[in-house]
C-alpha positions in Angstrom: -44.5 -26.4 -91.1 -42.7 -28.3 -88.4 -42.7 -32.1 -88.5 -43.8 -33.8 -85.2 -40.9 -35.6 -83.4 -40.1 -39.0 -84.9 -40.6 -42.1 -82.9 -37.7 -44.2 -81.9 -38.7 -46.9 -84.5 -38.9 -44.3 -87.2 -35.5 -42.9 -86.3 -34.0 -46.4 -86.3 -35.5 -47.1 -89.7 -34.1 -43.8 -90.9 -30.6 -44.7 -89.7 -30.9 -48.0 -91.6 -32.1 -46.6 -94.9 -29.2 -44.0 -95.0 -26.8 -47.0 -95.1 -27.0 -48.9 -98.3 -26.9 -52.6 -97.2 -24.3 -53.7 -99.7 -22.5 -50.5 -100.7 -22.0 -48.9 -97.3 -19.2 -50.5 -95.5 -20.3 -50.3 -91.8 -18.8 -52.3 -89.0 -20.5 -54.9 -86.8 -20.5 -52.5 -83.8 -23.1 -50.2 -85.4 -26.2 -50.2 -83.3 -29.1 -48.4 -85.1 -31.5 -49.0 -82.2 -29.1 -47.3 -79.7 -28.6 -44.3 -82.1 -32.3 -43.9 -82.5 -32.9 -44.1 -78.7 -30.1 -41.7 -77.7 -30.5 -39.1 -80.4 -33.9 -37.6 -81.1 -33.1 -35.9 -84.4 -34.7 -35.4 -87.8 -34.1 -37.4 -90.9 -32.0 -34.6 -92.3 -29.8 -34.7 -89.3 -29.4 -38.4 -89.6 -28.5 -38.1 -93.3 -25.9 -35.5 -92.5 -24.4 -37.6 -89.7 -24.1 -40.6 -91.9 -22.3 -38.6 -94.6 -20.0 -37.0 -92.1 -19.3 -40.4 -90.5 -18.5 -41.8 -93.9 -16.0 -39.0 -94.6 -14.4 -39.6 -91.2 -14.1 -43.3 -91.8 -12.6 -42.7 -95.3 -10.1 -40.3 -93.9 -8.5 -42.8 -91.5 -5.3 -44.5 -92.5 -5.2 -47.9 -94.0 -6.3 -49.6 -97.2 -9.6 -48.5 -98.5 -10.9 -52.1 -98.6 -10.6 -52.3 -94.8 -12.3 -49.0 -93.9 -15.6 -49.2 -92.2 -18.1 -46.8 -90.6 -18.1 -47.6 -86.9 -20.5 -46.6 -84.1 -17.9 -44.0 -82.9 -18.0 -42.3 -86.3 -21.8 -42.0 -86.2 -21.9 -40.9 -82.6 -19.2 -38.2 -83.1 -20.9 -36.9 -86.3 -24.4 -36.7 -84.8 -23.1 -35.0 -81.7 -21.2 -32.5 -83.9 -24.4 -31.8 -85.8 -26.4 -31.3 -82.6 -23.7 -28.9 -81.2 -23.7 -27.0 -84.5 -27.5 -26.5 -84.3 -27.2 -25.2 -80.7 -24.6 -22.7 -81.8 -26.8 -21.5 -84.6 -29.7 -21.0 -82.2 -27.7 -18.7 -79.9 -28.5 -15.0 -80.2 -25.9 -12.6 -81.6 -27.2 -10.0 -79.3 -26.6 -11.5 -75.8 -29.1 -10.1 -73.3 -31.4 -8.7 -76.0 -35.0 -9.8 -76.1 -35.8 -12.0 -79.1 -38.8 -13.7 -80.6 -38.7 -17.1 -82.2 -41.2 -17.8 -85.0 -41.3 -21.2 -86.7 -37.6 -21.7 -85.9 -36.5 -18.4 -87.5 -34.7 -15.8 -85.4 -36.3 -12.4 -85.3 -34.5 -9.8 -83.2 -37.5 -8.2 -81.5 -35.6 -5.7 -79.4 -33.4 -4.7 -82.3 -36.4 -4.2 -84.6 -38.2 -2.1 -81.9 -35.1 0.0 -81.3 -34.7 0.7 -85.1 -38.4 1.6 -85.4 -38.0 4.1 -82.6 -35.0 5.6 -84.3 -36.9 6.0 -87.5 -39.8 7.7 -85.7 -37.4 10.1 -84.0 -35.7 10.9 -87.2 -39.0 11.6 -89.0 -40.2 13.8 -86.1 -37.0 15.8 -86.1 -37.2 16.2 -89.9 -40.8 17.5 -89.6 -39.8 20.0 -86.9 -36.9 21.3 -89.0 -39.2 21.7 -91.9 -41.7 23.7 -89.9 -38.9 26.0 -88.5 -37.6 26.5 -92.0 -41.1 27.5 -93.3 -41.6 29.9 -90.4 -38.1 31.5 -91.1 -39.0 31.8 -94.9 -42.3 33.5 -94.1 -40.7 35.9 -91.7 -38.1 36.7 -94.3 -40.7 37.3 -97.0 -42.9 39.6 -95.0 -40.0 41.9 -93.8 
């Protein structure tokens, strides 16, 4: 079941709780309110963005004690997450009709095409069986 969109206040709180107040080294330029206002994302997206931002900050050069998660790290990571979701929503069958049910992709045109192929194959098989039976009966009565 899909969660209704979070409010800006809820998203701000979610950004805050993902950053441990004493153990997460974040810079003074981090603006949780701005992140919540600009990015209407789920709690899972926020968590992933914080983890990705922490990895990006840790990968920068310099002594570990001076490394901090900055606003730019958080913005880049959430934008990457949003872009990744958009790519995942794209159809592999460009131009094909598709149905979306509860966020899951179902290739409606592909399923319909495969169903028609199965029906044609069954009809052909039945016709071949009837012809074979007729040929057998003709051979037996000669």
